[in-house]
C-alpha positions in Angstrom: 33.2 19.9 33.9 30.9 22.7 32.8 33.2 23.7 30.0 33.4 20.2 28.7 29.6 19.9 28.7 29.2 23.2 26.8 31.8 22.1 24.2 30.1 18.7 23.8 26.7 20.5 23.4 28.1 22.8 20.7 29.7 19.9 18.8 26.5 17.9 19.0 24.5 20.9 17.8 26.9 21.5 14.9 26.7 17.8 13.8 22.9 17.7 14.0 22.6 21.0 12.1 24.9 19.8 9.4 23.1 16.5 9.0 19.8 18.4 8.7 21.2 20.4 5.8 22.0 17.3 3.8 19.5 16.1 1.3 19.3 13.4 -1.3 19.5 14.1 -5.0 19.4 11.8 -8.1 20.9 12.0 -11.5 20.4 9.8 -14.6 23.9 8.9 -15.7 22.9 6.7 -18.6 19.7 5.4 -20.2 19.5 2.5 -17.7 21.5 3.8 -14.6 20.5 6.3 -11.9 22.9 7.8 -9.3 21.5 8.7 -5.9 23.7 10.9 -3.7 23.8 13.1 -0.7 24.2 16.8 -1.2 23.2 20.1 0.4 20.3 22.5 -0.1 22.6 25.3 -1.0 24.4 23.3 -3.7 22.3 20.4 -4.9 24.9 19.2 -7.5 27.8 18.9 -5.1 28.2 15.3 -3.9 29.3 15.3 -0.3 28.3 12.0 1.3 26.9 8.6 0.6 26.1 7.5 -3.0 24.6 4.5 -4.6 23.8 3.6 -8.2 20.9 1.4 -9.4 19.9 0.0 -12.7 16.5 0.0 -14.4 15.5 -3.0 -12.3 16.3 -1.1 -9.1 19.3 -3.3 -8.4 22.2 -1.7 -6.8 25.5 -1.8 -8.8 27.7 0.5 -6.8 27.9 2.2 -3.4 30.4 4.5 -1.8 31.1 7.9 -0.5 32.0 11.4 -1.9 34.0 14.1 -0.2 33.7 17.6 -1.8 32.6 16.1 -5.1 35.3 13.4 -5.4 35.0 9.7 -4.7 36.5 8.9 -1.4 37.6 5.8 0.5 36.1 2.4 -0.2 33.6 1.8 -3.0 31.8 -1.5 -3.4 30.5 -2.8 -6.8 28.0 -5.5 -7.3 26.7 -7.8 -10.0 23.1 -7.5 -11.2 22.4 -10.5 -9.0 23.7 -8.6 -5.9 27.0 -10.4 -5.5 30.0 -8.3 -4.5 32.4 -8.4 -7.4 34.8 -5.5 -6.8 36.2 -3.3 -4.0 38.2 -0.2 -4.9 39.9 2.2 -2.5 39.7 5.6 -4.2 41.8 7.3 -1.5 44.8 5.2 -2.1 44.0 4.2 -5.7 44.2 0.4 -4.8 42.0 -2.4 -6.1 41.2 -4.4 -2.9 39.1 -7.2 -4.4 38.1 -8.3 -7.8 36.3 -11.4 -9.1 34.7 -12.3 -12.5 31.1 -11.3 -12.8 29.5 -14.6 -13.7 26.0 -13.1 -14.2 26.8 -10.4 -16.9 25.9 -10.8 -20.5 29.1 -9.0 -21.4 32.1 -11.0 -22.5 35.5 -9.3 -22.2 38.9 -9.7 -23.9 42.0 -7.6 -24.0 45.1 -7.0 -26.1 48.6 -5.7 -25.2 51.7 -5.5 -27.4 54.3 -8.0 -26.3 56.3 -8.1 -29.5 60.0 -9.0 -29.1 59.5 -10.1 -25.4 60.3 -13.6 -24.2 57.7 -15.0 -21.8 56.5 -11.6 -20.6 54.5 -11.3 -17.4 51.2 -9.6 -18.3 48.5 -8.3 -16.1 45.2 -7.5 -17.7 43.5 -4.1 -17.6 40.6 -3.8 -15.2 37.5 -1.8 -15.5 36.8 0.0 -12.2 33.3 -1.1 -11.3 33.3 -4.2 -13.5 32.5 -4.8 -17.1 28.7 -5.0 -16.6 28.7 -1.5 -14.9 31.1 -0.2 -17.6 28.9 -1.4 -20.4 25.7 0.1 -19.1 27.3 3.4 -18.5 27.7 3.6 -22.3 24.9 1.5 -23.8 22.0 3.2 -25.4 19.5 1.0 -27.2 18.1 3.9 -29.2 21.6 4.5 -30.7 21.7 1.1 -32.4 21.7 1.6 -36.1 18.5 0.7 -37.9 20.5 -1.5 -40.3 21.6 -3.6 -37.2 18.0 -3.9 -36.0 16.8 -5.0 -39.4 19.0 -8.1 -39.3 17.2 -11.5 -39.1 20.0 -13.2 -37.3 22.0 -12.5 -34.2 24.3 -9.5 -34.3 27.6 -9.4 -32.3 28.0 -5.9 -30.9 31.6 -5.0 -29.8 32.7 -2.0 -27.7 36.4 -1.5 -28.5 38.4 0.7 -26.2 41.9 2.1 -26.4 43.2 2.4 -22.8 46.3 4.6 -22.0 49.2 3.7 -19.7 47.5 5.6 -16.8 44.2 3.8 -17.3 42.1 6.4 -19.1 39.9 5.7 -22.1 41.5 7.4 -25.1 38.9 6.4 -27.7 36.3 3.8 -28.4 34.2 2.4 -31.2 31.0 0.4 -31.4 31.2 -2.3 -34.0 28.4 -4.6 -35.4 29.2 -8.0 -36.9 26.8 -10.4 -38.5 26.7 -12.7 -41.6 25.5 -9.9 -43.9 26.0 -6.7 -41.9 29.2 -5.3 -40.6 29.8 -1.7 -39.4 32.4 0.2 -37.4 31.3 3.3 -35.6 33.9 5.5 -33.8 32.3 7.3 -30.9 33.0 10.6 -29.1 34.3 10.1 -25.6 32.7 13.3 -24.4 29.6 13.6 -22.3 29.7 10.3 -20.5 29.7 9.8 -16.7 33.3 10.0 -15.3 33.1 6.3 -14.2 32.9 5.3 -17.9 36.6 6.3 -18.4 38.2 4.7 -15.3 40.4 1.6 -15.8 43.4 0.1 -14.1 46.0 -0.1 -16.9 47.5 -3.4 -18.1 51.2 -4.1 -17.2 53.9 -5.9 -18.9 56.8 -7.0 -16.7 55.6 -4.6 -14.0 55.4 -1.6 -16.3 52.0 0.0 -17.1 51.3 -0.1 -20.9 48.6 0.8 -23.4 46.0 -1.8 -24.1 42.9 -2.5 -26.0 39.8 -3.8 -24.2 36.8 -5.3 -26.1 33.3 -5.9 -24.7 31.2 -8.4 -26.7 27.4 -8.6 -26.5 25.1 -10.7 -28.6 22.0 -8.9 -29.7 18.9 -10.9 -30.1 16.7 -8.7 -32.2 13.1 -10.0 -32.5 11.1 -7.7 -34.6 7.4 -6.8 -35.1 7.6 -5.0 -38.4 4.0 -4.1 -38.4 4.3 -2.0 -35.3 7.9 -1.1 -35.8 8.9 -2.3 -32.3 11.8 -4.4 -31.0 12.5 -6.3 -27.9 15.4 -5.3 -25.6 18.2 -6.3 -27.9 20.6 -7.7 -25.2 18.0 -10.2 -24.0 17.0 -13.4 -25.7 13.3 -13.6 -26.1 11.9 -16.8 -24.5 
């Protein structure tokens, strides 16, 4: 009995000491998203425990767990309205739950090559985390070309992704379309948060295939030319 008590005390002491070593750190992963994660005093960049991601309105978009710097087990992803829209199991690489995000401003479409196939069975590619989270991992208002901001009418902004058979982003472009202004802008895929690159690939007849994914966002650009300022371009002004 005494030995069991001593062992229990040692385990409790170890667990308590370990929890006291853990601290919270934060990292801005895009202009509008902040990642909050557990780490240690000795290595403040290593993610080892709980993590949650919030947007500029302090709304939680993702929550899960890290083990030795890698996403582990179940992660939940939310709409900006707080609704659960996706559950992904990172341990087993399985999408457990996925519904459309009705609150996002982002419209999505996809393309796969089914030439020569008769009535192919196609499953769409899926952005892990959802399209709203995926968009704001990449979106930077300051990077919008001045020529797009100078338009007096709505501008359609398209993010066009090439996705590989294993679900990785291979390249992407940001395109602008309006009655008098059109521009294609290939982007570097380096330097973004790892979540930006994670997709579940499309399939055709059960086989994973390459695909193209397009995010579409209407920019409402109301200008004050005297001051050289603009409203948030993805929001319609009153």
